[in-house]
C-alpha positions as CSV (number, residue, x, y, z in Angstrom):
1,M,16.2,25.1,11.0
2,K,16.3,21.4,10.2
3,K,13.2,20.8,12.3
4,M,11.3,23.4,10.3
5,K,12.6,21.9,7.0
6,S,11.3,18.5,8.0
7,I,7.9,19.9,8.9
8,H,7.7,21.7,5.6
9,L,8.6,18.5,3.7
10,L,6.0,16.5,5.7
11,L,3.3,19.0,4.9
12,A,4.3,19.3,1.3
13,G,4.3,15.5,0.8
14,W,1.1,15.0,2.7
15,A,-0.7,17.8,0.8
16,T,0.5,16.5,-2.5
17,L,-1.1,13.1,-1.8
18,V,-4.4,14.6,-0.4
19,F,-4.9,17.2,-3.2
20,G,-3.7,14.8,-5.9
21,L,-6.3,12.2,-4.8
22,F,-9.0,14.8,-4.5
23,L,-8.3,16.5,-7.9
24,A,-8.1,13.1,-9.6
25,I,-11.6,12.3,-8.3
26,F,-12.9,15.8,-9.0
27,F,-11.8,16.0,-12.6
28,T,-12.8,12.4,-13.3
29,D,-16.3,13.3,-12.1
30,I,-16.5,16.3,-14.3
31,A,-15.3,14.3,-17.3
32,G,-17.8,11.6,-16.6
33,Q,-20.7,14.1,-16.5
34,L,-19.6,16.0,-19.6
35,F,-18.8,13.0,-21.8
36,G,-20.9,10.2,-20.3
37,L,-17.9,8.0,-19.7
38,S,-18.2,4.3,-18.7
39,R,-17.1,3.3,-15.2
40,Q,-14.0,1.7,-16.6
41,S,-13.0,4.8,-18.5
42,E,-13.4,6.8,-15.3
43,K,-11.1,4.4,-13.5
44,W,-8.4,4.9,-16.1
45,I,-8.7,8.7,-16.0
46,S,-8.5,8.7,-12.2
47,A,-5.5,6.4,-12.2
48,I,-3.5,8.4,-14.8
49,L,-4.3,11.7,-13.1
50,M,-3.3,10.4,-9.7
51,T,0.1,9.3,-10.8
52,A,0.6,12.4,-13.0
53,L,-0.3,14.7,-10.1
54,V,1.5,13.0,-7.2
55,V,4.5,11.0,-8.5
56,P,6.5,13.8,-10.2
57,T,6.0,16.1,-7.2
58,I,7.1,13.5,-4.6
59,L,10.2,12.7,-6.7
60,Y,11.0,16.4,-6.8
61,L,10.5,16.7,-3.0
62,Y,12.8,13.7,-2.5
63,R,15.7,15.9,-3.6
64,Y,15.2,18.0,-0.5
65,V,15.0,14.9,1.7
66,Y,18.4,13.9,0.5
67,Q,19.7,17.4,1.1
68,M,18.3,17.3,4.7
69,T,19.6,13.9,5.6
70,G,22.9,14.3,3.8
71,V,22.5,10.9,2.2
72,S,22.0,10.6,-1.6
73,P,22.0,7.0,-2.7
74,K,23.4,6.1,-6.2
75,T,20.4,3.9,-6.8
76,P,17.3,5.2,-4.9
77,E,14.8,2.7,-3.5
78,Y,12.2,3.8,-6.1
79,S,14.6,3.3,-9.0
80,W,13.3,1.1,-11.8
81,K,16.5,-1.0,-11.4
82,K,15.0,-2.4,-8.2
83,L,11.6,-3.3,-9.7
84,Y,12.2,-7.0,-9.1
85,H,11.5,-6.3,-5.4
86,F,7.9,-5.7,-6.5
87,F,7.5,-9.5,-6.8
88,T,8.9,-10.1,-3.4
89,G,6.1,-8.1,-1.9
90,M,3.5,-9.8,-4.1
91,F,4.6,-13.3,-3.3
92,F,4.7,-12.5,0.4
93,A,1.0,-11.4,0.4
94,I,0.0,-14.3,-1.8
95,A,1.7,-16.8,0.5
96,L,-0.1,-15.3,3.5
97,A,-3.4,-15.5,1.8
98,S,-2.7,-19.1,0.9
99,L,-1.9,-19.8,4.5
100,G,-5.2,-18.2,5.5
101,F,-7.1,-20.6,3.1
102,F,-5.2,-23.6,4.4
103,I,-6.0,-22.7,8.1
104,A,-9.7,-22.0,7.3
105,N,-10.0,-25.2,5.2
106,S,-8.2,-27.4,7.8
107,Q,-10.6,-26.1,10.5
108,G,-13.6,-26.8,8.3
109,L,-14.5,-23.1,8.2
110,L,-14.0,-22.6,4.4
111,S,-13.8,-24.9,1.4
112,I,-12.9,-24.1,-2.2
113,T,-15.6,-25.4,-4.5
114,Q,-14.2,-24.4,-7.9
115,W,-11.2,-22.9,-9.5
116,H,-12.1,-20.8,-12.5
117,A,-10.1,-21.0,-15.7
118,P,-7.7,-18.0,-16.2
119,D,-9.5,-17.0,-19.4
120,Q,-12.5,-16.0,-17.3
121,W,-10.6,-13.5,-15.0
122,F,-7.0,-12.9,-16.2
123,A,-7.7,-10.0,-18.5
124,A,-9.9,-8.2,-15.9
125,L,-7.2,-8.9,-13.2
126,F,-4.4,-7.6,-15.4
127,I,-6.2,-4.4,-16.2
128,N,-7.2,-3.9,-12.5
129,I,-3.5,-4.4,-11.5
130,I,-2.4,-1.6,-13.8
131,I,-5.2,0.8,-12.6
132,A,-4.6,-0.1,-8.9
133,F,-0.8,0.5,-9.4
134,L,-1.3,3.9,-10.9
135,Y,-4.1,5.1,-8.7
136,E,-3.2,3.5,-5.3
137,A,0.0,1.6,-4.9
138,F,2.6,3.7,-6.8
139,P,1.7,7.2,-5.5
140,E,0.7,6.1,-2.0
141,E,3.7,4.0,-1.3
142,L,6.1,6.5,-2.8
143,A,4.6,9.3,-0.7
144,L,3.7,7.6,2.6
145,R,6.0,4.6,3.1
146,G,8.7,6.5,1.1
147,L,9.1,10.2,1.4
148,L,7.0,10.9,4.5
149,Y,8.5,7.9,6.5
150,D,12.0,9.0,5.5
151,V,11.4,12.5,6.8
152,L,9.9,11.1,10.0
153,R,12.7,8.6,10.4
154,H,15.2,11.4,10.1
155,R,13.6,13.1,13.1
156,F,12.5,10.2,15.2
157,K,13.3,6.6,16.1
158,A,11.6,3.9,14.0
159,W,9.2,2.9,16.8
160,L,7.8,6.4,16.7
161,A,8.2,7.1,13.0
162,V,6.1,4.0,12.0
163,P,2.9,4.9,14.0
164,L,3.2,8.6,12.9
165,Q,3.2,7.4,9.3
166,M,0.1,5.3,10.1
167,L,-1.7,8.4,11.4
168,L,-0.7,10.3,8.2
169,F,-2.1,7.4,6.2
170,I,-5.5,7.4,7.8
171,S,-5.6,11.2,7.6
172,V,-5.5,11.1,3.8
173,P,-8.9,9.5,3.1
174,I,-10.5,11.5,5.9
175,S,-9.2,14.8,4.5
176,V,-10.2,13.8,1.0
177,S,-13.7,12.9,2.2
178,L,-14.0,16.3,3.9
179,L,-12.9,18.1,0.7
180,Q,-15.5,16.2,-1.3
181,E,-18.2,17.2,1.1
182,L,-17.0,20.8,1.0
183,F,-17.3,20.8,-2.8
184,G,-20.7,19.1,-2.7
185,M,-19.5,15.7,-3.8
186,A,-20.4,12.4,-2.4
187,P,-17.6,11.1,-0.1
188,G,-15.7,8.3,-1.7
189,N,-15.2,6.4,1.6
190,I,-17.4,5.6,4.5
191,I,-15.2,6.5,7.5
192,N,-16.1,4.3,10.4
193,M,-14.2,2.4,13.1
194,G,-13.8,-0.7,11.0
195,Y,-12.4,1.3,8.1
196,V,-9.9,3.2,10.4
197,I,-8.6,0.0,12.0
198,T,-8.2,-1.7,8.6
199,I,-6.3,1.2,7.1
200,I,-4.1,1.7,10.1
201,S,-3.2,-2.0,10.3
202,F,-2.6,-2.1,6.5
203,G,-0.3,0.9,6.7
204,F,1.6,-0.7,9.6
205,V,2.3,-3.9,7.6
206,L,3.2,-2.0,4.4
207,Q,5.8,0.0,6.3
208,L,7.2,-3.1,7.9
209,V,7.5,-4.7,4.5
210,R,9.5,-1.7,3.2
211,L,11.7,-1.9,6.3
212,W,12.7,-5.6,6.1
213,S,13.0,-5.6,2.3
214,G,14.9,-2.3,2.3
215,N,12.9,-1.3,-0.8
216,I,9.8,0.7,-1.6
217,W,8.9,-1.6,-4.5
218,A,8.3,-4.5,-2.1
219,S,5.6,-2.6,-0.3
220,M,4.0,-1.7,-3.6
221,G,3.9,-5.4,-4.6
222,F,2.3,-6.3,-1.2
223,H,-0.2,-3.4,-1.6
224,I,-1.2,-4.6,-5.1
225,A,-1.4,-8.3,-4.2
226,Y,-3.6,-7.5,-1.2
227,L,-6.0,-5.4,-3.3
228,E,-6.3,-8.0,-6.0
229,I,-6.9,-10.8,-3.4
230,M,-9.7,-8.8,-2.0
231,R,-11.2,-7.9,-5.4
232,F,-10.8,-11.2,-7.2
233,V,-11.0,-13.8,-4.3
234,V,-12.6,-12.4,-1.1
235,V,-15.2,-10.0,-2.5
236,A,-15.2,-10.8,-6.2
237,K,-17.9,-8.7,-7.7
238,G,-18.2,-5.5,-9.8
239,Y,-15.1,-6.2,-12.0
240,G,-16.8,-7.7,-15.0
241,A,-15.2,-11.1,-14.6
242,S,-15.5,-14.4,-12.7
243,P,-13.5,-14.7,-9.5
244,I,-10.3,-16.7,-9.4
245,L,-12.1,-19.3,-7.2
246,T,-15.5,-20.0,-5.7
247,Y,-15.7,-21.0,-2.0
248,H,-18.2,-22.1,0.5
249,E,-18.4,-20.7,4.1
250,S,-19.5,-22.9,6.9
251,V,-19.9,-19.8,8.9
252,P,-21.3,-16.7,7.1
253,G,-18.6,-14.0,6.8
254,I,-15.7,-16.3,7.9
255,I,-13.9,-15.3,4.6
256,I,-12.7,-12.3,6.7
257,I,-10.0,-14.7,8.0
258,I,-8.1,-14.3,4.7
259,P,-7.4,-10.5,4.8
260,A,-6.9,-10.9,8.6
261,V,-4.2,-13.5,8.1
262,V,-2.6,-11.3,5.3
263,I,-2.5,-8.2,7.6
264,L,-1.9,-9.8,11.0
265,G,0.3,-12.5,9.7
266,G,2.2,-10.1,7.6
267,G,2.8,-7.9,10.6
268,V,4.0,-10.7,12.8
269,A,6.2,-12.3,10.1
270,S,7.7,-8.8,9.3
271,L,8.6,-8.2,12.9
272,V,10.2,-11.6,13.1
273,I,12.2,-10.9,9.9
274,L,13.3,-7.5,11.2
275,G,14.3,-9.1,14.6
276,V,16.4,-11.8,12.9
277,K,18.0,-9.2,10.6
278,H,18.8,-7.1,13.7
279,L,20.4,-10.0,15.5
280,V,22.5,-11.0,12.5
281,Q,23.7,-7.4,12.0
282,K,24.5,-7.2,15.7
283,R,26.6,-10.4,15.6
284,K,28.5,-9.1,12.5
285,M,29.3,-5.9,14.3
286,K,30.6,-7.8,17.3
287,R,32.7,-10.0,15.1
288,A,34.1,-7.0,13.3
289,A,34.9,-5.3,16.6
290,S,36.6,-8.4,17.9
291,L,38.8,-8.7,14.8
292,T,39.9,-5.1,15.1
293,N,40.8,-5.6,18.7
């Protein structure tokens, strides 16, 4: 009975994210064609629709997760009271990106030629953060690294729940692309091996961030920071503003080292943090056991 309930919750959470994303794109396309909306207006509509369609449903489904697990925290991980953890995730990603630039610069692979004044990019960055939060980070993290992982973790060990969550993550854009083709729309993503590897790796790091931080807001912060680093530093074009900085590559395409360090370095650092936390917890348990004896 419990097994069937967990399967139903997995399907419900996954379907909420897939159809929420598809419907947000679908209705935005219709609105754009009917009213001749600008690209920026379409982004706002998609973002608002995505959060409106996905978040309330996921929060509703969480009630059944707590019933299934028998654990109902006084302050859930997604509570606004824990919003400060958002900045933990952001600073973690920014620190890793900075490390990537330091490594590339010290090896003569990359050099920063100019820092642009905030008035040239801050407004565009701030707006994009809000849109990315509503369209991507908030609904995706709450559904994937939150509800779906919690259901999987209730049934399986962490070493199996994490890769299963990663598979569910990559299945979302693939399923949405198939739905778009079915309804005669242009697919929103080009699904190739590089895309699959990036998404799976990204999903792995995001889940680890949630695990060591013990909070879903931290993975949201990491998610947002990674996106903005990509959009306003690594591939800074199409956002109506100057990039945060201009760089010179000694080897064309070497800028890929920055997202690589954020993802790979984030994964390694997260595993180290989790390992240290496990050892500390184990020692505390041994001390507690020795005191009782």
